[in-house]
N, C-alpha and C positions, 0 to 999 in steps of 0.2 A: 544441401540442406544443413541447417545450423546444428552443430553437435551439442547435445544437452545431456546432463546427468539424468539418470533415472531416479529423480527425486519423488518420493511418495510420502505424504504426511502420515504421522502415527495413526490418526483416525482412519485414514484410507487403508492402512495395513490391517486394522481390525476388521474392516469390511471385507478385505481380500481373504483373510483367514476364515471368516464366517462363510463367504461364498465358496471357498475351497472345501470347507466341511460339508456344505450342502451338495456340492458337486460329487465329492467322494461318496456321500450317502446315496445319491441317485445312481451312481455307477454300481454300487454294491447291490442295489435293488435289481439292476440288470442281471448281475451274476446270480442273484437269489432266485430269479424266475427262470433263468436259462438252464440251470443245472440243479437237479434234485439234491446232489451231494453238497451243494453250497447253500441250501435252504436252512441256515442257522444264524444265530445272532453274531457269531464270530466273524462271518463274512462282512457284515455291516460295520462291526467294530474295526476290523483291519482296514477296510477301504476308506472309512471316514477318517481314521487316525492317520493313514498315509497321506491323504490330501492335506490335512492340517500340518503334518510334519514338512511336506513340500513347501507350503506357504511360509512356515517358520524359517526354513532354510533359505528361502528367497529373501525374506526380511533380513536375516542375519548377513547373508553374503552381499546383498545390494547395499546395505548400510556400511559394511566394511569397505566395499568398493568406493562408495561416495566419499567417505571420510578419510581413508588412508591410501587409496591407490590412484583414483582418477586425478586428484589435485597434483600428483607427482609425475604424471606421464603426459606425453604430448597428446593433444586433443584428437589427432588422427587415429589414435589407438583406442579411443573411448568405446566405440561401437564393438570392436573385437573383444575387449575386456568384459564389457557388459553382457555380451552374448555368451561368452564362456561361462560367466557366473550364472547366467540364466539356465544354461545346460546343467551346470553342477547342482543347482538347487533341486531340479527334478531328479537327476541321477542319485545324488546323495540322500535326498529325502526318501525316495523309495527304498534305496539300499539300507538305510538306517532303520526304516520301518520293518523291512523284511527280517533283518537280523534281530531286531528287538522282539518281534512276535514269534520268531522261530523257537523261542524257549517255551512257548505254549502249544497247546494242541488245537491248531487251526487247520481245518480241512483245506481251505483255500491255499494255504502254504504248501501242503503236500502236492497239490495239483500244479502250482507254478514253480516249485523249487528246481526242477530240471533246467528251466530257462529263465530264472529270475534275473540273471545279468542282462539278458536281451531286453527284458521288460524295463529294467532300469535305464538302459541306453535309449530305448524308445520314448520313455517318459521324459528323459533329459532333452531329447529333440523336440518334444511337445512343449516343454517349458521354454526352450529356445525360441520356438515360433511365437509363443505368448509374449516373450520378452521383445521380439522383433515388432510385433503389433503394438505393444505398449510404448516402445520407443517412437514409432511413427505417430502414435496418438499424442504423446507428450511433445514431440517436435511441432506438430500442428498447433497444439495448445499454446506453446511458447510463441509461435509466430502470431497467433491471434491476439495474445496478450500484448505483444510488442506493437502490433498495429493499433490496438486500442489505446496503448500508452502514447503513441505518436499522435493519434487523433486528439487525445486529451490535452497533450502539451501544446498542440497547434491552437486549440480553442483557448487555452489559458494565455498563450502569448498574444493572441488576437485581442483578448480582453485587456491584457496589460498594456498593449500598444494604444488602446483607446484612452488610457489614463495619462500616459506621458505627454502627448501633444496637448491634452486638456490643461494639465498643470503648467506646462511650458508656456502656453499662450497667456495664461493669467499672470505668470511670473514675469515674463518679458513685457507685458503690458504695464506692470507695476514699475519696472525699471525705466521704461520709456517716459513715464510721467516724472521720474526723478532726475533725469539727465540734465534738464535745464533748471531744476529747482535746487538740487543738492548733489553735486557730483560725487562727493565722498560717500554719501548714502547709496548712490547708484553703483559705485564701485564695490562697496560691501555687499550689496545685493547680488551682483554678478558673481562674486566669490562664493556666496552662500548657494546660489543656483548651481554653480560648478560642483560644489561639495555634494549637494543633493543628487545631482545627476550621476556622479561617480558611484554613489551607493545604488542608484536606481538601475544602473546597467548590469547589476548582479543577475546572472542567468537563473538563479534559483527562484522558483515560484513561491516556495515556503521558506521564510526566514525566521530567525529567532526574534522574540519579543524585544530583546535588547537592541538589535539592529533596527527594527521597525521604529522604536521610540527615538533612536538617534536621528532617523530621517524625519520624524515628526518635529523634533526640536529645531532642526535645520529649516524645515518648511515654515514653522511659525516665525523664525527669525526673518525669513524672506518676506512673509506677509506683514510683519511689524514695520518693515521699511515703508510700506504703503499706508498702514493704519496707525503710524506714529506711536508704536509701542502700546497700543490699546488692547492687544490680544494677550491675555495673561494665561499662561499654560501651567496647570498644576498636575503633576504626575505623582501618584501614590508610590510608595516604596514597592519595587517589583523584583527585588533580588531573588525572592523565592521562585519566581516564574520566568526569569530572564531567558531561560533556554527553551521555553515553550515555542513551538513552531506555529506560525500564522501566515496567511497569505500576504505577500508583499503589497504595500500601499493600503492595507485594510484600515488601520487606525488613522493613518494620514488622510485617507479619503473622508472619514467621519469628522475629523478636525476641519478639513477643508469645507465640508458641508455645513458645519456649525458656523464658520466664519461667513460663508456665502449667504446663508439664510437667517443667521441669528444676529449678526452685527447691527446695532441700532445707533451707532455714533458714540456711545459711551463704552468704557472698558468692558470687554467681553471675557468672562472667566470660563475657561474650558478645563474641566476636571476629568482626569483619566484614572480609573480605579480597577482593581483586579481581585478576582477570587479564583478558586481552583479551576472552574470551567466557564468563567465569565469575564468579559472585558467590557467595562461601561465607560462611555464617553458622553458627558453631560455639559450643558452650557446654560448660562443665565440670560441668554439673549431672547430673541423673538420666539414665542411659543406658537407652534402650528398644530392645530387639532387634527387636520387631515394632511398626512404626509404622503406625497406622491414620490414613488421610487423612479427618479429620472435615470439618466445614463450612468452616473457614478454609483448610486446605491444599488441599482439593478445589476451593474457590473460586479460589485462586491458580493451580492447575494449569489450570483451565478458561480463565481469563483469558489465561494464557500461550499456550494453544492457539488461542483465538479471535483474538488479536491477532498470531499467528504470530511471537511474540517468542522463544520457546524452550520449555524444559520444566523440571520440578522433579524433583530426585532427593535421596536421603539416604544416608548411610553413617556408620559408626563409625570414627573416625580418631584414633589416639593417645589412646584412652579418652575421646574427646569425641564428642558428638552433632553431626553436621554435615549441614546442608541446603544444597543447591547449586542455583542457578538457572543453567542452561546457556543462554546467549544464542546466537541464530542470527546468522551473518554477522560 
């Protein structure tokens, strides 16, 4: 089984402490009704406080373990160390509570004082068992998350693999037309394709805006070989957003779509602009009132959804076709 740290979020610790308090309260009710001598508020106060202190000790010890101990020892000792700390949280929590309340007049303490050390050890073993169950639960959770991540990555790679052949087919088509017309242009096109593909084989599904735009510029250079420099790319200053992560081929695909469906034989201006949570790709080519999401656009929409990055929309603005990537956060 994969060895994992007993990582618990701060919000979850709050829930654990609250649950511990309720558990201690219900245990105190058992004492309250079992013995007449324990039918007073001090029994409830002691039991509830003890449960809270045990939870706090668990929080403190597990946090210390995760931050300062586990990273420095071999993983094969992780379980042992975590279980020892689980035992100590119960043992020390009860012991501290007993010593703290021993200064007051609590009838329950008079009853348990002869064997309080045995109770501390017993509670230590109980928290040890809770730690064991918690470790098994977290290990299963990690495995499920790992499986989900692998499935997600497989889906994303499948979608990305749909894009590369599609682009490569178009690019090689362009080069084949140039071979007998202008060998120099054909040579430059092959160099640009090589440059583009070097960036494209990056394994990361999310890349920076700066990297994506570099690929877009290379792509337009390739297309301009075929369109005789009639594709004019205008990119707004993006230095403020250059490190924003977006799906690979996202802007490139919108630029490709603009060329494929918008080019009318005259110069096609493609403008890319940015704001905090928005990327806009607009062109002055053919306007389509009804946009059908074919393979490319559907592919991009799915990748945005799978990676929980944002969504894709379109509109007509100032007689220009505009595609918008709305980013989350």
